[in-house]
N, C-alpha and C positions, 0 to 999 in steps of 0.2 A: 124139619124146620131149621133154618140156620141159627147158630148161636151168635147173638149180638151182645153189646155191652148192656142193653136194656133187658136181656133175658133173665128170668128169675132163677136164682141159684138152685132151688129145689128141683127144677126141671132139668138141670144140667149135671149136678153132682150128687143128686139124691137127697131125700128129705132129712135123713139123719145127719149127714155132713153139713147140709145147709143150715139146719137148726143149730149145730155146734158153732158155725161161723157167725150166725146172727147173735147167739148168746155172747160169744167172746168179743166180737168187733162191731156188731150192729149191721153186718153185711146182709143185703137182700138180693142184689143183682150181680151179674158178671162184672159190670163196671166197678162195683164196690170192691170185688175181689182183686181184679187186676190193678186197681188203684192202691192196693195194700203193698207198698213198695218195700224192698229189703232195707233194713236200717244200716247194714254194712255187708261186706263180703269177706269170707274167710278164704285163706289159701289152703288148698288140699295138701300141698307139699309134693315133692317128687316121689316116684315109686321107690320104695326103700326095702332092701332085704331085711327080714325079721332079725337076723343075728347081728345087724349093725344098728338097731334102733337106739336112739338117745332119749333118755327121760326128759320130758318137757317139750319135745318137738312135735309140731303138727305134721303128720306123715300120711301117706297113702300107700297101701300095699295090695298086691293081688295074691290071694291065698285060697287054700281048700280047707273045708271044715273037717276036723278030725273027730270031735265029739261034742255033744251038747247035753247038759243035764240041768234039771231044775230041782232045787231043794229048799226046804224051809230054813230060815235063819234062826240061830239059837239065841242071839243076844237082843234081837228086836223082832217085831211083827213083820210078816211078809215072807216073800220067797226070793231066792237069788238064782238067776239063770247064768250058768257058766258055760262058755263056748271056747273050745281050743281050736285054733286054726294053724295051718302050716304052709310054708312056701317051699318045702322040700329041704330047706337048710336050717330052719329054726321054727320054734313054736311060740305062739302068743295067746294069752287068755283074754277073752272078751267077757265083760260082766254087765248084766242088766238086772235092775231091781224091780220086782213085782211085774215082770213082763213075760210070764210063761207062755203067752200066746205066740211069741216069736218061734217057739219050738217047731211049729208046723212048717216054717220056711228054712230054718237053720239046721238042715239035715246033714249028717255026715256024708262026705263025698261031693257036696255042692261047692262050686267055686264062685268067687265074687271079688269085688273091690271093697276094701275096708279103710275108712278114713277117720282119724281122730288124733287126740293128743296122747302121747305116750306117758303112762303113769307107772308107778311101781308099788307093789304090794307083797310083803313078806319075801323080799329078795327077788321076785319075778316081775317081768314087765307085763303091762296089761293096757287094754283100752276099756274105759268105762263109758257105756252108752255110746258107742261109735256110730257114725253114719256108715251105711253099707248099701251095696247094690249087688244082687246075686245074678249070675248068668245062667241061661239055659244052654247056650252053645259054648262049650269049653274052648273050642278052637279060636273063637273070637275074643276070648276073655282078655288076653294080654294086650291086643290092639286097642280094645275098648278102654282098658285100664289106663293106657298111656295117654289117650285123648282125654279121659276123665280127669287125670291128674292135673291138666293145665286149666281146667275150668274153675273159675271162682265159685265158692259156695255161697249162695244168697242166704243171709241170716235175717229172718223176719221177726217183727214184733210178735211174740207168741204168748201163750197162756199155759197153765198147768194141764189143760185138757186138749190143747192144740199145739203141738210142737212146731218149731220152725221147719223141721224135715217134712212133717205132714202137710203144712201149708204149701211148701214148695212143690210137693207132689200133686196137690190139688190144682195149683195154678198151672203147672205143666200140662196136666190133663185138659184143662179148660182152654189153654192157648192152642192146643192141637185142633180144637173144634171151632175156634173163633172165625167168623166170617171177616172179610176185609173191612177195615175200619175207615169211617169218614174222618178226615183229618180236621181238627179244630183250627189249625193254622192255615191261613190263605197261602196258596202256592207261591205268590210273590214274596211274602214275608219269610217263608221257609227258605227260599232261595237266597234272599238278601242276608239272612242270618246264618246260613250254612247249617240248617237243622235237618234232622232225619224225618222221614215219613213216620206217622203216628204208630203204625203197626210195627215197624222195625224198632222204634224206640222202646215200645212195650216189651217186645221179645228180648232185646238186648238187656233190658233192666232185670228181667226175671230169669233168663237163662243165657248169660253171656258166654261166648266161646273162650274169650280171652279177657284179661283184666283191662287192657287198653281200649276195649269196646264199650266200657261202662260210661266214661265221662260224657261222650256225645249224647248218650241216651238221657243222662241226668239233665244236661243242659236243655235238651229239647223239651223234656217233660216239665222243667221249671218254667219255660216259656209258655207251655200249655196252661199251667196253673195261674201264672201271672195274667195272661190275656183273658182267661175265663173270669177270674175274680174282678179284674178292672172293668171288663165289658159289662159284667153284671151290675156293678156299682154305677156305671154310667147309664145303663138302662133304667136303674132306679131313679137317677136324677131326671132322665127323660120323662118317667112316669109322673114324678112330682110336678114337673113343669107342664104337664098336660092338664093338670087340675086348674080350675078357675079359682082365683082368690079375690076377696073383696078388697078393693084399694082402701088403704087407711092413711090418708094424707095428714101431715102435721098441721097444728093450728095454734090457737091462743094458749091452750094448756101448756104445751111445750115451751112456748115463748115466755110465759110467766115463770115457769120453773127455771129456765136458763137465766133469766134476768135476776132471780133471787139467789143464784149460786154464789157462795162466798169465796170462790176460788176460780181460777181459769182452768178449763179442761186441757189435758195434755194433748200434744199433737196426735198421738195414737188413739186416744179417746175420741177425738174429733173425727179422725179418718174412719174408725170402725163405726162410730155413730152415723156418719154420712152413708156408709154402705148399708147399714140396717134400715135407715130412713128410706133409701131407694128401694130396698127389697119390699118394704111394707106397702109401697104403691105400685108394685110390679104386677104382672099378669098372672103369675103363679105364686104359690105359698113360699115364703122364705123358709130355707132349711140351712141355717148357719151355725157354725161352731165358733165360739169366741174363747180363745185361750189367752191367759195372762197370769202373771205372778200374783201371789197373795197381795192384796192391797193396791193392785194396779188400776182399779176402777171398773171392774166388770159389772158390779151391781149398779153403778151409775149408768152405764151403757144400757143395761137391761131396763132400768126404771124409765129412761127416756123413751125406749121402745114401747113400754106400757102406756105412757102418756100419749104417745102418738096414736095408738089404737083406741084409747079411751076418748079421744076427741070426737070420734064418730059413734060412741056408745059401746064400743067393743070391750069385752072383759079380758083380763090377762091373768093367767094362773102360773105361779112359781112353785115348783115342787122341789123340796129339799130332802136330803137323806135322813135327817134326824130331827127330833122335836126341838132340841137346843138350837140347831141351826135355823129351823123355820122361825122360831121365836126371835132369834137375832135378826133375821132378814126383815121381819115385820117391823121391829123397832127401828131398824136402820132406814127402811123405806119411809116410815111415818115421820122420822126426824128430818129426812132429806126433803120431804114434801112440804113440811112446815105447817103452821097452824091454819093457813088459808086453804091450801090445796088438799090437805089430808081429809077434811070433812067432806069435800066434794067427791073424792074418789073412794072414800070409806075402805081403806086397806083392812082386810079381814083375815084372821088366822083360823085355820081349820085343821085340827090334828086328831088322831085317834084316841088320845088320852085326855081329851077335854071332858069336862063334866057333861052329862046328857043335855042339860038345859042350855049351857053355853054353846054346845055343838049345834043344837037345833036352831038357836038364834043365828049363828054364823051361817049355817046352811040355808036358812031363809033369806038372808041378805044376798047370798050368792045366787039362789034360784030366782029371786025377784029382780036381779040386775042392779040392786043398790050398790053392791060391792063391785067396783070396777077393777080392783086389784085384790087377788086372793093368793094367800101364801099358805102352804101346808105340806104335809108329808103324804104317806100312802092313803090317808083319809080322803084326799082329793079324788082317788081312783074309785071310791065306793059308788055303787049304783045309786045310792041315795043322794049323791052330790050332783046337782044339775046346774047348768049355766043357761042364761038367756042368749048370749052371743059370745061364745068363747073364740076370741080372735087371735090370741097369742099364748103359746105354751113356752114357758121358760124352764129349762131343766138345769138345776145346779148340781155340779159334780156328777156328770154324766156316767162315770164309771161305776157309781154306786147303785145304778138302776138297771134292771134287765129290760130288754126291748118290749116284753109284754106289758110291763108297767107303764112305760112311756107311751105306748100306743093306746092303752086304756084311757089316758088323759086326752090325747089328741082326738080320740074318737068322740069326745063329748062336744066337739065343735064341727063346723063344716069347713073342711080344708083350712084349719087354723095355721098361722105362721108358727114356726118352731125356732127357738133360739136356745142353743146348748152352751152352758158355761163350764169351763174347767180351769182350775188353778194349777193343774198338773200339766206342765208343758209337754206337748206331744211331738216327738221327733217326726220330721217330714215323711219318712217312709212309713211310719206307723199311721200317721194321719191319712196318707194316701191309701193304705191297705185297709184300715178300719173305718175311716170316715170319708171315703172317696166320693160318696154321694152328697156330702155337705160342702158348702162354701166355708172356707176356713179363714178367720180373721185373727190377728195376733196383736195384743197390747204389750209392747216391750218397755216403753218409757214409764217410769214410776213418777208419781206426784212429788213435787218439791217438798222439802221440809222433813223428810224421813231421816232419822238419826243414824240408821244402819245397824247392822248386827255383827258382832264378833263371835266366832264359833271355835270351840276347843274340844279335843278328845281327851277324856280322862281314862287312860288305859290301865285298868286295875290289875290286869294280868302281870304287867311289869312294875306298876307303881300303886300298890294297894293303899298306901297312905293318902293318896289323892282323894279317896272317898271321904275322909274327914274334911279335907279342904273344900270339897263341893258344898257341904252343908254350911261351913263357915262363910263361903262366898255368897250363898243364898241369904244368910242372915245379914250380911253386910249390906246387901241391896235393900232389904226391908228397912234397915236402919237409916238408909238414905231417903226413905219415904216411898220406895217403889214396891212392886208386887212380883210374886214369883209363881210360875207354873212348875209342877213336878209331874211328869208323865210316866206312867208304868204300862207295860204290855199286858197286864192281867189285873183282875179285881182281887183275887185271893189265891196266891200260888200254893198255899198249904191245902186248900180245898181241892184244887185240881192242878197238879204240877204242870206248868207249861201251857195251861189253858188260855185261850184267848179271852179277852175281856167280855165280849158279847158278840152276837151275830153281826152287828154293824160297827164293831170296834176292833176287829181282829187285826193284829199287826201283820204286815206283809212278810217280814223278814224270815219268819219260821218256815214259810212255804217255798222260799226261793232256793234255787239250785245252789247247793253248797252252804246254805245259811243255817242258823239256829241249831236244831237238834243234830243235824248231819255232821256238825263240827264238834259235837261233844258238849256243847253248852246247853243250859236250860234256863228257863225264865226264873229268876231269883226274886224279883221284886214285883209285888202286887200293891194295889192301893191300900189294902188292909195292912200289909207289912210296913209300908212307909209311914202310914198314919201312926202306927204303934211306935215306930222308931222316933218320929218327931215328937210324939207325946212325952218321950223319956229324955229327949235331947235338951241339955241345959240352955243352949242358945235359942231354942224355940219355946221356952217355958212361957214367955209372955206374948208370943205371937198368936195371931188368929189364923188357925189352920182349918180348912174345910176339905171334904172329899166329894168327888163327883164321878159317877160312872153310869153306864147304860141301864143298870137294873133298878135304879131309883125311880120313883114315880115322876111323871112329867112335871107336875107342879113343884115338886121338891127340887128337881134339876134346875128348873127355871129360876126358882128363888135363890138357889146357891149361885148360879151364874150372874144373876142381877146384883147380888151382894158383892161378888168379886168385882164386877164392872163398876160398882159404885164406890169401891175402895174400902168396903167394910170387912174384907178378908185380906190377910197378908199373903198367905200361901195356899194355893189350890192344888191338891193332889188328885190327879184325874187319870182316866184312861184316854184313849184317842177320841172320845166323844167330843173333845175340844179341838179336834184336828182342823176343821174348816169353819170359817165364818165368824168365829168369836173375836170380838174387837174390844180390847182393853188397853187403851193407849198408855196407861201408867204401868203396865206390866213390862218389866225390864229384863227378866231372866227366865229362861226355859231350861230346866234340868230334865234330861231324858235318860231314864234308867234302863239297863239292858238294851241300849240303843241298837245293838246288832240284831235284835229281834224284829226290827222294822225295815222296810224297804227304803231306798233312796228318796223316792218321791214323797213318801209319808214323813220321813225325817224333815225334808225340806218344808212340807206343809206345816208341820208342828212348829218348826223354828219361826215360821212366818207369823206366829201369834205374838211375838215380841218385836220391839223396835219399830212399832207402828206410829208412834207419835214423835215428840221431840226428845224422848228419853232413849239413850243408846241401848241397844239390845245385846244380851249375852246369852249364848246357847252352850250348855255343857253336855256333851255326849258321853255318857258313862257306859263303858263296856268292859267285859272280861274276855272278849274274843281275842285269841292269840294273833300276833302279827302274821302277815302273809297268808291270811285266810280270806275267802270271799266276803265273809261277814264283816271282818275288820276293814276290808277295802271299801265296803259301802259306807261305813261310818266316816272313814278318813276322806272319802270323796266329798261328802256333804260338808265336812269341816273346811275343805280346801277352797270352796267357791260358793258364792251367793247366787250365781247365775243358774236359774232353774232350767233354762233351755240346755245349757251345757250338762247339767246333772241328768236331764232326761236322756241325753245321748249315752252318758256313762251308765245309767240305769239299764238301758236297752242292751248295752254290751255285757254288763255283769249278769243280767238275769235272763237274757234271751227273750224272744218275742212271745213265747208261750204265756208267761206271766204278765207281760206288758199288755197283751191284747185282752186276756182274761175271758173266762167263760161267759161273763155278762154280756159280752159283745156278740154272742151267738156263735154256734158251732162253726159256721162258714169262715168266720174271721179268726177264731182261735186255733183251728185245726189245720194250719198250714202244713202241707205234706213235705214238699221239697224246698219251697221258697223259704228264705231267711231274710227278714227285713233289714238286718244289719249288713249282710254281705251282698244282697241282691237289690240294693237301692236303685242302681242304674237300670237294671232289668225291669223293675217295677215301673219306673218312669217311662221307659221305652214302650212297655206293654200298654200303659195308659194312653200314650200318643197313638199307638196302633188301634186301640179300641175306639178312640175318638174318631179316627180316620174311617174305620170300618162303619161305625154307626152313622156318620155324616152321609155316607154314600148308600147305606143299606140299613135304615133304622130298625126294621123288623127282622133283620138277618135272614131274609128270604133267600139271598144268594150265598149265604154262609151256613148251610145246614149242619156242617160238622161242628161249628162253634156254637150254634143254637142248641144242638143236642148235648154238647159238653156242659153248657150252662145248666140245662135241665137236669142232667145227671149229677152235677157237682152240688147243686142246691136242691136238696130234697124239700118236701112240702114245708117242714118246720123251718128250715134255714131260709127258704125263699120268703116265708111270712115274716121271719125275723128281719131280713134285709129290708123288706118293704116298710117295716115299722120303725126303723131307726130314725 
């Protein structure tokens, strides 16, 4: 039976090897294995005489084994295999730790090629764990060695149980048995772009003869990945548009709301609102992402959509990531509706930490259809929460929810419309790669009357005295009648050094490439430590200081936030639980401690909590990160601009798309193999155009079996379900 990309690994490489590959990398098929591309290529070096070896160089030699012995080590557990090889002019020692099994091959008299980095031990030169290949035919040894020396060594992502060398050997074995491959790329596209046939690209990727044969293979396989992902996203859009939606025309409710608005909507709010209004009367369910800065009016746009579906008795559900934000949304929506419309629509809060009686009453209002607007957290996903006619699902801060959670809510209605809101501006290439099946709208213009925000870095590594000035400045703002946020990356650093505040409050910076712990810094300030500091600070002796974090009971969190919003608290010391949605117009100052522990977008979100009214905003970014480190670069980037879209691009460049896409977006989107959304933006755009052209002519891909098969292989059952649920 021919070996194809769909063949199971256990039938090709054996059960033991297949099990090891599945445990290490989740591989099940031959396609999974050959899609495990090298992360780089090493140079073997020229064939070098042993007596001219230079320590530190990567070299390849052809030699004969003189001796091989295995002995127990004296100073540590385990054994040491020592092999001496010679090329007739000099000797070299090879060492292998705990690998006595190699003795059966490394027999005196056998010849082979040995490749590695020259080391030195006790005055002699040696190879530690070198790559090698032994020959059966001594006459061919030198000729083979010379050819071998020019071949790049593929270095694979490996584990402690599966070395790069073993993976390379397994892949070479499988490639020798592989049947001709169906090409995912149409012939005309491959010709126009000057790309290789699929089989040749795979072969060059895993066993290139020369270094200059690799780039064409990489370019071809990047095209494969881009076209497969973009076509899959476009297919999902086709699927959504094949569903029938109930038209939800606007009416008197929306007219009354608009007439009562005390301000004019911005041009962007109007444009995005018109696009949503048109979606809601369309033939298929709306699937739209609205991105805009903090305070740009996304909630207003969403509320107008809720009123449009409520006109025909449809219910709208808004799901928020935290209890604090859900409560804030409910109060904001109720206030915007006013005393006349609010009783008609009965906005209802439903969260997991509500009392049993309150929760039952709220669930009953939802199940009976009395509540036409429902705001909540994960409690909305409960099997006990039912709707009469769920017409619109609004997801706030999309990146905080997994696809399973979002789909659980959508499944409670019949093809409900979906509106996704995010205050984290998304670079175009990320939007195209992650949200390519959604229509994307952007609100760029901000409402008039905002006083603006000034941002400054307090670099304690160079200027430790500025820490004192930070607290003086905060006290000065309170003296002017304003309020202050102090944000920490942890609740109590003494309890857990460097620990994140809670599951839904973790700072991003610590996990970013080059950030946090990797640069020698640690989280120094938690809410507990700052509260203790301010309690003993003479300037804060008469100030009203409160603390807020994710481990407090929901009713206590809500009461603390209400008191701060009402002006009954001067200084709120909090974790990132206040990151999104909290609206306190009198708050003028945001102090962010250990700012390098957060990501660019998170710092921008936090900063957006101040400067929301007519009070000028001040953001002080306190950091001990040294200059010219990635962590410091993040902080300085935020201080340099208020443009969230510009920061999103900077964030993408600093962090790479792995973190930007995030695991919550499902494996298919976060596990880009060769594509890089920063450097491959043009390629992604071209691939999308090609995907649209292909699907327009062949919606079911009946005439493109190679592409259809690649999509099936690339998206396993879980990933395909995730894609469908977005």
